[in-house]
N, C-alpha and C positions, 0 to 999 in steps of 0.2 A: 795150449799157450794163448789163447787170445784170438784176436783178429790181426796174423801177421802177414809177412809176405804179399803175394797180391793182394789181397783182400784190405789190407792195409793199405797199399797203393790206390786201391780204386777209392777206398774212404778218402782221401787226401785230395785226392783228384777232384772228387765232388765238392769238397769245402773252398779248394781254389777258384773251382768254377762258381759257386756262389757267389765269391767274393769279386771274382770280373765280373758278373752279370749286376751287380751293384751298382759298382766301378762306372761301366758303363752306360746304366740308366743315367746315372748321377751327371754324366757326359753327355746325354742326351739331351737330357733338359736344359742344359748351358749352351748347347749349340743352336736350340729351340729359339733359346733369345737372343742370343747373339749374331745366328745367323741366319739370312734370308733366302739361302740357297735352294730353290725347289729339291726335294728328295727324288733319287733315283730308282726306280722298280723295279731292276733287274734282279735283285735280291730276294723278293717276294713270291712266292707262288703264282701264280697266276691264276688259279681256282680260287683261292681266297681272297676274302674282302678287304680283312683287318691284317697287319702285318706285325709280328715281335718287334718288342722294345729293342732288341739286339739288333735285329735285319733295319730297323729304319734308323738307329743309329749309325751301320755300315754303312746305310746310303748316304746318310749324311758327311761322313767321313770320308768315303770315294769323291762325293760331288765336289768337297773341299779340295782334295789331291787334284782332281783335274780342273780345277777353276783357275782363270787364268792368273788373280788375284793372290794366290798359293806363292807364287815365285817373285814378286811384288816385294819391296822395301819401301818404307818401312810395312812389316807384316800388320796384316787385319787382325780383328778378334778373330775372326775364323780359320785364320790361319795358325793362330797362336794355340787355339782350343785344338786343332787336331794334331799339333806336335806334342803337345800333353796328353793326349787320348794314348797315340801311338808309345810315348817314354811310359805311362804306366803299365800299359798291357804288356812290355816289353820287361819292364821291376817286374811286374808280377809273377811272369815266368822262369824270372833266375835268381830272386829273394832266397834266400835259402830259408828252411823251413823252423819256425821259432820256438825255442823251447819251453817249457814253463815250470813252477814250481812242483816240486812233489816231497809230501808228508809224509812223515816216517814215525811209528807209532812202536813201543815198546812198555812193556811195564815200567813202575816207579823201584820198588823197593820188592825184595823176593828173600823169602825165609826157607830153609833147608835143614835137616837134620844130617848129620856127620855120615859119611857113609852112602846117603840116598843119589837117587838122579832126580834131576830138574830139567823142567823146558823151560826154555828162555824164548819167548816169543817177541816178532819181529813183522810188520805188514808194512804196509804203505798204501796212499791215497795217489793217484794221480790221474789226469781227465783223460788219458790216450788209453786207448786197449793194450791190455798186456804184452808186451816185444818180447821176440824171440832173444834177445840180448839184453835181458834183464839180469841185474847182477844183485848180488846180497855178501854183504864183507861184515865181518865181527873182530872187533877188537879187545884185549883184554889188560888192564891197567888196575895191578895190585895195590891194597889200602897201601898209601904211605909211598905209594911212588907216583913219579910224573909221568911215566914212558909207559907207552903203550905197544903191546905186540900182536900182531895178525893171526887170529886160531882160526876163522875159514875163512873164505871165498867159494863163492858160488856163480859162475859165468858158462855163456855156451853150454848150457845143460850139463856140466857136471860140475861137482862139488870136490873141492880141494881143501884137507885137514892139516892141521898141522899135526906132524909126526914128531917135532922133534922140542917142542915147546914143552910147560907146564901141564897140558891138555893131551900128551900123547896119548893117543887109543883110547880116550873117553870123550871125544865131541864125534855124536853123531848129526846129520841132518837128517830133518823131521819135518820140512816144510811141504809147502807144495806151490812151485813156484807160477805156476799157471792161475791161480788163487791170492798170490801177491802175498804168499806166506814164504818168510823165510825163517823160520824156527830150529833152532839148535836144541840137543840134548847132553847136558853133561851130564856123566858118570860117575858115582862113587867119590861124593863129594868129600872133599878135606878143608883143613881148618885155612889152608894155603889160598886155597879160591877165594876167600873174600875179596871182595874189589869190584869195581865198575867195568860193564860188559856194553859196548857201544856199538849200533848198529846202522851199516848205512847202505841204501838202495839205491838202484838206478833205473829207468823204464824207457832207454833210450826212445825220443830225441829230450825226454824228460831227465834230465841231471842235475839240476839245481834244488838243493836240499839239505834240512839241517838234518846230521844224523841222531840217532835217539839211543839215550843209555839209560841202563838199568844196574841197579846196585844187588850185589847177592853178598846175602849174610848165612852165614853156617854155626849152624850151634846143637849141642849134645841134644839138649832138649828145646824145641821149637819156644821160645817164649811166650806170656799172654799177652796179646797185643790193647793198645788202649781202646781200639773200636769195639773190640771183644767185649771186653767190661762194661762198656756204656750199651752196646747193645743188649747183655744182660741185665742189667739196671733198670731199661726203657722197658723189657719183656716184661719184667716182674711188676712193674709199677701200671703194666696197661694189663695183666693180669689180674691186679687186685682191683682195678676199676671196673674190669667187668665181671668179677665175684660181687662187688658193692651192688650194681645194677639188679645182676639178677636174684639177689638175694631181698633188695628192695623188692621188685616186682613181684617177686612170692610172697612177700607180705600181704603186699596191697591186694594179692588174691584171694589169700585166705581169708583176711579181714572183711572183703566183698563177699565172700560164700558165706562168714560167718554171719553177718548183717542180713543178706537174703533167705537165709534160714530162717533165721529169729522172725522175718516179718512173713514170712509164709507161714509159720506156725501161730502167730500173733493172729494174721488174718483170718486161718480157719478157726481160733476159738469164736470170735468173734459172730462170726457167720454161725454157729452152729446154737452160742445162746440166743440171738436173732430170729432161727428159726423155731426154738422152745417156747418163747415169746407167743409166738403166731399164734401156734397152738393153744395156749392159754392151760391154766392152772387144769393137773389130773384130779377126775372125781374119786372121794374114797370110794373106797369097795364096802357092798352091804354085807353086813355080818350075816344074815341069813343065807345067804349062798354058800358061805365059806364053807367047805366041808369040814366036816371033823374027822 
């Protein structure tokens, strides 16, 4: 289920501590400029020569509180800075944790065959860890209707399915809340199931977000979509281009091979004629030496 419970509290405490340290560092810089009161050194360990930024700020803060000018009117700059620092620290501890937007994702349109099953996916994006209190809700609005009905709800680790509406005993939860998946499975589809399904998710404290919808269309035969036709045309064109390129390079290879074989044969013939010319003409045979 992600980092929840004590680990979530530790993580949030670390974030608040970081913000507090940054605020204290800013007030420390202001105190350096506006206050000339020397710091007290009782907050720094005696064995170290350098003090932390927070320790230095608290030294200046307590010095301002103990200084007589803190109680004088009108207030001096160091007095106002001290009060401002105290107010910021108090407010940082009591301001509730702010929620952030959550983004929910579903498909755009789904096609299915009559009597088949279909999975409707729903997931979300949140900057925080998955909470133990994560919830998923599905509603259904038939085509031609303005009213929506609730068909599924997940909360507290349990799934609640509508057992009285049009999807009675036909809806099953197949998601994984730990992975931010709130998908459902609708069984034995009918023509009356055509409509819009809307998913809403909450991941406390992130509860602000727009639900996402997917439209379901049930057919006896799933129609060929325009994207499939376009993809087929593009595939055929690319196949023809590849075939033309292959034929072109094959022809070039055959022509080059033919030219090479002709040049080799012509060169061999010239070499043979040159060797015969260097040897001279063959003398005629002596008739007396010819055996009868």
